[in-house]
C-alpha positions as CSV (number, residue, x, y, z in Angstrom):
1,M,5.9,-26.6,5.3
2,N,9.1,-27.4,7.3
3,N,11.0,-24.5,9.0
4,D,13.8,-24.6,6.4
5,M,11.3,-23.7,3.7
6,R,9.7,-20.9,5.8
7,S,12.3,-18.4,4.7
8,I,12.3,-15.6,2.2
9,C,14.7,-13.1,0.8
10,F,13.5,-9.8,-0.7
11,V,15.8,-8.5,-3.4
12,I,15.1,-4.9,-4.4
13,P,17.3,-1.9,-5.5
14,H,16.3,0.2,-2.5
15,F,14.5,-0.3,0.8
16,V,12.5,1.7,3.2
17,T,15.4,2.1,5.6
18,F,16.8,4.7,3.2
19,T,14.2,5.3,0.4
20,T,10.4,5.2,0.9
21,G,9.1,4.8,-2.6
22,G,6.1,2.7,-3.6
23,A,7.9,-0.6,-4.3
24,E,9.9,-0.2,-1.1
25,I,6.8,0.3,1.0
26,Q,5.1,-2.7,-0.5
27,V,8.1,-4.9,0.2
28,H,8.2,-3.5,3.8
29,Y,4.5,-4.6,4.3
30,L,5.4,-8.1,3.0
31,S,8.5,-8.4,5.2
32,Q,6.4,-7.6,8.3
33,A,3.6,-10.0,7.3
34,F,6.1,-12.8,6.8
35,L,7.8,-12.1,10.2
36,K,4.4,-12.2,11.9
37,R,3.9,-15.7,10.4
38,G,7.2,-16.9,11.9
39,W,9.2,-16.8,8.7
40,K,12.9,-16.0,8.5
41,V,13.3,-12.8,6.4
42,E,16.3,-11.4,4.6
43,V,16.7,-8.3,2.4
44,V,19.2,-7.6,-0.3
45,C,19.4,-3.9,-1.5
46,A,21.9,-1.2,-2.5
47,G,22.5,0.0,1.1
48,L,26.2,0.6,1.0
49,G,26.8,4.3,1.6
50,Y,23.6,4.8,3.5
51,E,24.7,3.2,6.8
52,K,24.0,6.3,8.9
53,Q,20.6,6.9,7.5
54,I,19.8,3.2,7.8
55,S,20.9,3.1,11.5
56,N,18.5,5.9,12.3
57,S,15.6,4.6,10.3
58,P,12.3,3.7,12.2
59,F,11.9,0.9,9.6
60,L,15.1,-0.9,10.7
61,N,14.1,-4.3,12.1
62,D,16.5,-6.4,14.1
63,N,14.5,-9.5,13.1
64,I,15.5,-9.0,9.4
65,Q,19.0,-10.0,8.1
66,Y,20.2,-7.3,5.7
67,H,22.7,-7.7,2.9
68,Y,24.0,-4.6,1.1
69,Y,25.7,-3.8,-2.2
70,R,26.8,-0.5,-3.6
71,K,24.8,1.3,-6.3
72,R,26.8,1.8,-9.5
73,S,26.5,4.5,-12.2
74,I,26.9,1.9,-14.8
75,R,24.0,-0.3,-13.9
76,I,24.9,-3.5,-15.7
77,L,27.9,-3.9,-13.4
78,E,25.6,-4.4,-10.4
79,F,24.9,-7.9,-11.7
80,W,28.2,-9.2,-10.2
81,D,27.8,-7.1,-7.0
82,V,24.4,-8.6,-6.3
83,L,25.4,-12.1,-7.2
84,K,28.3,-11.9,-4.7
85,V,25.9,-10.7,-2.0
86,L,23.3,-13.3,-2.7
87,K,25.9,-16.0,-1.9
88,N,25.7,-14.8,1.8
89,T,21.9,-15.5,1.9
90,S,20.2,-18.7,2.9
91,A,16.5,-18.3,2.0
92,H,14.3,-20.9,0.3
93,Y,12.3,-18.3,-1.6
94,Y,13.6,-15.1,-3.3
95,Y,11.1,-12.4,-4.0
96,Q,12.6,-9.9,-6.5
97,R,10.7,-6.6,-7.1
98,T,11.7,-3.8,-9.6
99,D,13.5,-5.0,-12.6
100,F,17.2,-4.2,-12.9
101,A,20.6,-6.0,-13.1
102,L,19.7,-7.7,-9.8
103,T,16.8,-9.4,-11.6
104,A,19.3,-11.5,-13.6
105,S,21.5,-12.0,-10.5
106,T,18.6,-13.4,-8.5
107,Y,17.5,-15.7,-11.3
108,W,21.1,-17.0,-11.9
109,Y,21.6,-17.6,-8.2
110,T,18.3,-19.4,-7.6
111,Q,18.8,-21.6,-10.6
112,K,22.3,-22.6,-9.6
113,Q,21.3,-23.2,-5.9
114,G,17.9,-24.9,-6.5
115,K,16.0,-22.1,-4.9
116,H,12.7,-20.6,-5.9
117,M,12.3,-17.1,-7.4
118,V,9.3,-14.8,-7.7
119,F,9.6,-11.8,-9.9
120,A,7.2,-9.0,-8.9
121,L,6.4,-6.1,-11.3
122,A,6.6,-2.6,-9.9
123,L,5.5,-0.6,-13.0
124,D,3.4,-1.3,-16.0
125,S,6.6,-0.8,-18.1
126,D,8.1,-3.8,-16.3
127,A,5.9,-5.8,-18.6
128,H,7.2,-4.1,-21.8
129,K,10.1,-4.9,-24.0
130,N,13.1,-2.5,-24.3
131,K,12.0,-0.7,-21.1
132,Y,15.3,1.0,-20.3
133,S,16.2,1.8,-24.0
134,T,12.8,3.6,-24.1
135,Y,13.7,5.5,-20.9
136,F,17.0,6.5,-22.5
137,K,15.2,8.6,-25.1
138,A,14.1,11.0,-22.3
139,Y,17.6,11.7,-21.2
140,S,19.8,14.5,-22.5
141,Y,23.6,14.6,-22.6
142,S,26.1,17.3,-23.4
143,N,28.9,14.7,-23.4
144,I,28.8,12.3,-26.3
145,I,30.9,9.7,-24.6
146,K,28.6,9.6,-21.5
147,K,25.6,9.4,-23.8
148,W,26.9,6.3,-25.6
149,I,28.0,4.6,-22.3
150,R,24.5,5.1,-20.9
151,K,22.9,3.9,-24.2
152,T,25.0,0.8,-24.2
153,D,24.4,0.2,-20.5
154,F,20.6,0.4,-21.0
155,F,20.7,-1.8,-24.1
156,L,22.6,-4.5,-22.3
157,L,20.3,-4.1,-19.2
158,D,17.3,-4.7,-21.4
159,K,18.7,-7.8,-23.0
160,L,19.8,-9.2,-19.6
161,I,16.4,-8.5,-17.9
162,E,14.3,-9.8,-20.8
163,W,16.4,-13.0,-20.9
164,V,15.2,-13.6,-17.3
165,K,11.6,-12.5,-17.9
166,K,11.2,-15.2,-20.6
167,R,12.4,-17.9,-18.2
168,V,11.3,-17.1,-14.6
169,G,8.4,-19.3,-13.6
170,K,6.6,-17.2,-10.9
171,V,5.5,-13.7,-11.8
172,V,3.4,-11.4,-9.6
173,C,1.6,-8.5,-11.3
174,Q,-0.4,-5.6,-9.7
175,N,-3.2,-5.4,-12.3
176,Q,-4.7,-7.1,-15.3
177,Y,-2.9,-4.9,-17.8
178,Q,0.5,-6.1,-16.5
179,L,-0.7,-9.7,-16.4
180,Q,-1.8,-9.7,-20.1
181,S,1.2,-7.6,-21.3
182,Y,3.7,-9.8,-19.6
183,K,2.0,-12.9,-21.2
184,T,2.1,-11.3,-24.6
185,N,5.7,-10.1,-24.4
186,F,7.4,-12.9,-22.4
187,N,5.0,-15.8,-22.8
188,T,4.4,-16.4,-19.0
189,L,1.1,-16.0,-17.2
190,G,1.5,-14.9,-13.7
191,I,-1.0,-13.9,-11.1
192,V,-2.4,-10.6,-9.8
193,V,-1.7,-9.8,-6.2
194,P,-2.7,-6.2,-5.5
195,N,-0.6,-3.8,-3.5
196,S,-1.5,-3.5,0.2
197,F,-1.7,-0.7,2.8
198,S,-1.7,-0.5,6.5
199,L,-1.1,2.3,9.0
200,L,1.8,2.1,11.4
201,E,0.3,4.8,13.5
202,E,-3.1,6.4,13.6
203,V,-3.5,9.7,11.7
204,D,-5.9,12.4,12.8
205,E,-6.0,15.4,10.4
206,D,-8.8,17.6,9.2
207,K,-9.2,18.2,5.4
208,E,-7.7,21.4,4.1
209,N,-7.6,23.2,0.7
210,V,-4.4,21.3,-0.2
211,I,-3.6,19.8,-3.7
212,L,-0.9,17.2,-3.2
213,W,1.7,15.7,-5.5
214,V,4.2,12.9,-4.5
215,G,7.0,11.3,-6.4
216,N,10.6,10.4,-6.8
217,D,13.1,12.0,-9.2
218,S,12.4,9.6,-12.1
219,L,11.6,11.3,-15.4
220,V,8.5,9.1,-15.7
221,K,6.9,11.1,-12.8
222,Q,6.9,14.4,-14.8
223,A,7.2,16.6,-11.7
224,H,7.4,19.7,-13.9
225,L,3.8,19.3,-14.9
226,F,2.6,19.8,-11.4
227,I,4.6,23.1,-11.2
228,E,2.8,24.2,-14.4
229,L,-0.5,23.2,-12.9
230,A,0.2,25.3,-9.8
231,K,1.0,28.3,-12.0
232,E,-2.3,28.0,-13.7
233,F,-4.0,28.5,-10.3
234,G,-1.7,31.2,-9.1
235,L,-4.4,33.8,-8.6
236,N,-6.5,31.5,-6.4
237,R,-5.3,32.3,-2.8
238,D,-7.7,29.8,-1.1
239,W,-5.9,26.7,-2.4
240,H,-2.3,25.6,-1.9
241,F,-0.2,23.1,-3.9
242,V,2.3,20.8,-2.1
243,M,5.0,18.6,-3.5
244,L,6.6,15.6,-1.6
245,G,9.3,13.2,-2.5
246,S,12.9,13.1,-3.9
247,A,11.7,14.8,-7.1
248,C,11.8,18.0,-5.2
249,N,15.6,17.9,-5.2
250,S,15.7,18.1,-9.0
251,I,13.2,20.9,-9.5
252,L,14.5,23.5,-7.1
253,S,16.0,25.4,-10.0
254,E,12.6,25.8,-11.5
255,D,10.5,28.9,-11.2
256,I,8.4,27.9,-8.2
257,P,5.1,29.9,-7.8
258,Q,4.1,31.3,-4.4
259,N,1.1,29.0,-4.1
260,L,3.4,25.9,-4.3
261,S,5.3,24.4,-1.3
262,V,8.2,22.1,-2.2
263,V,8.5,20.0,1.0
264,G,10.9,17.3,-0.3
265,S,11.3,13.8,1.0
266,V,9.3,13.0,4.2
267,G,8.9,10.0,6.4
268,Y,6.1,7.5,6.0
269,Q,4.0,8.8,8.8
270,E,4.3,12.4,7.6
271,A,3.3,11.4,4.1
272,N,0.1,9.8,5.5
273,Q,-0.6,13.0,7.3
274,W,-0.4,14.9,4.1
275,F,-2.8,12.5,2.4
276,A,-5.2,12.8,5.3
277,R,-5.0,16.6,5.1
278,A,-5.2,17.1,1.3
279,K,-8.5,17.2,-0.6
280,V,-6.9,16.4,-4.0
281,Y,-4.0,14.2,-5.1
282,V,-2.6,14.8,-8.6
283,N,-0.6,12.1,-10.4
284,T,1.3,13.2,-13.5
285,S,3.3,10.0,-14.2
286,L,3.6,8.5,-17.6
287,S,3.4,5.0,-16.2
288,E,2.7,3.3,-12.9
289,G,1.5,-0.1,-11.7
290,M,-1.0,0.4,-8.9
291,P,0.6,3.4,-7.1
292,N,0.7,3.4,-3.3
293,T,-0.4,7.1,-3.6
294,F,-3.7,6.0,-5.2
295,I,-4.3,3.5,-2.3
296,Q,-3.5,6.1,0.3
297,S,-5.8,8.6,-1.4
298,W,-8.7,6.1,-1.4
299,Y,-8.0,5.3,2.3
300,F,-8.0,8.9,3.3
301,K,-10.9,9.9,0.9
302,T,-8.7,12.3,-1.1
303,L,-9.9,12.9,-4.6
304,I,-7.5,11.5,-7.3
305,L,-6.8,13.4,-10.5
306,S,-4.5,11.2,-12.7
307,L,-3.1,12.7,-15.9
308,N,-2.2,9.4,-17.6
309,V,-2.3,6.4,-15.3
310,D,-5.5,4.3,-15.1
311,P,-4.7,0.8,-13.9
312,D,-7.2,-1.6,-15.3
313,Q,-9.5,1.4,-16.1
314,V,-10.3,1.6,-12.4
315,F,-11.5,5.2,-12.7
316,S,-14.0,4.6,-15.5
317,R,-15.1,1.1,-14.2
318,Q,-15.2,1.8,-10.5
319,N,-15.7,5.6,-10.5
320,V,-13.1,6.2,-7.8
321,G,-11.5,9.4,-9.2
322,F,-10.7,10.9,-12.6
323,S,-8.3,9.9,-15.3
324,C,-7.5,12.6,-17.9
325,Q,-6.0,10.2,-20.5
326,G,-3.0,12.4,-21.1
327,D,-4.9,15.7,-21.6
328,F,-3.4,18.3,-19.4
329,D,-6.1,20.8,-20.2
330,F,-8.7,18.3,-19.1
331,L,-6.8,17.9,-15.8
332,R,-6.7,21.6,-15.2
333,A,-10.5,21.9,-16.1
334,T,-11.4,19.0,-13.8
335,L,-9.4,20.6,-10.9
336,Q,-11.2,23.9,-11.5
337,E,-14.6,22.2,-11.4
338,F,-13.7,20.7,-8.1
339,I,-12.5,24.0,-6.6
340,D,-15.8,25.6,-7.9
341,G,-17.8,23.1,-5.9
342,H,-18.4,20.1,-8.2
343,D,-19.8,17.2,-6.1
344,V,-17.3,14.3,-5.9
345,S,-18.8,12.5,-2.9
346,R,-19.6,9.5,-5.0
347,Q,-16.0,9.2,-6.2
348,L,-14.7,9.5,-2.6
349,S,-17.2,6.9,-1.2
350,N,-16.5,4.5,-4.1
351,G,-12.8,4.9,-3.5
352,K,-13.1,3.9,0.2
353,D,-15.2,0.9,-0.7
354,Y,-12.7,-0.1,-3.4
355,F,-9.9,0.1,-0.9
356,N,-11.7,-2.1,1.5
357,K,-12.2,-4.8,-1.1
358,Q,-8.8,-4.8,-2.8
359,F,-6.0,-3.9,-0.5
360,N,-6.2,-6.1,2.5
361,A,-2.7,-7.0,3.4
362,E,-3.4,-10.3,5.2
363,R,-5.5,-11.7,2.3
364,N,-2.9,-10.6,-0.3
365,V,0.0,-12.3,1.6
366,D,-2.1,-15.5,1.9
367,K,-2.5,-15.5,-1.9
368,L,1.2,-14.9,-2.4
369,I,2.3,-17.8,-0.2
370,E,-0.2,-20.1,-1.8
371,Y,1.3,-19.1,-5.2
372,M,4.9,-19.6,-4.1
373,E,4.2,-23.0,-2.7
374,S,2.3,-24.2,-5.8
């Protein structure tokens, strides 16, 4: 491959320099891996308005060329903003993760310029039809005009994104469910490239009686259920519940029990320290791909209790934690059994083995490059 072709632009709504969500962390890992291989790396994201936070971020890398647009309340309008920014880029490959208006912008730009696009799914719902219209049903509005603006916005967003999903040639999935669902709904068979994980700094923490929850403020995360779970164990003074992530900003008006600490958004290193310290990680999301939080839990030998998410039936097939299949009572009972001393050493050991087999960053990047070049 000549040097002109050894260039890649990552297009994503947010980036680790101002938001450390799962998709952002994964794109960060990839950007670092490509830099190590001598590639030119660019990033397009909604960074306008976050300049001070970005300038102070430990993730800011002078070897990456950043291009920013401004996040809009009417999402469909971002199509034009991103398209304008893309004209300032000069990569050969465009890796777009997390579907949004920028998915269509990236496809349109790469088609017109003879570039190569890879669409990477972030959630299982990225493989579904009418994704944003489905999300809309979970919103509540007191203003009827705002309600219809958002409904129209999400309807148009779905149509625009699905138009691209039926046409883009390279698709990267996180698990077999995404792979098969995308093939069924959009008639394209991609490949599976698992998420990756690597430590930026070593973590040395002893396990404590901590039950951890991590998530952003998306309704899909169902943060309120973790608060309910903490209340169920309010009389147990030996265990403490901890919440991390931007979801904490939206639940401060809730009735927070004394056994729950709402920490809020933390840096990458501090999040790893919490996973190293916690004995249990609880996931209450309705939908995920392969969450970074699962990977961190397996690495740090933290027991996973997942209310709904079971990517490729990994919990039943690999015995690396527990999936409660949407049953909150079962989640509560399983946590109680663990607190009472139920042996989970096999799940923890299997989880560490599964991590070592699946989430090697170097191997996954090799697979991605081979797929892009094919």
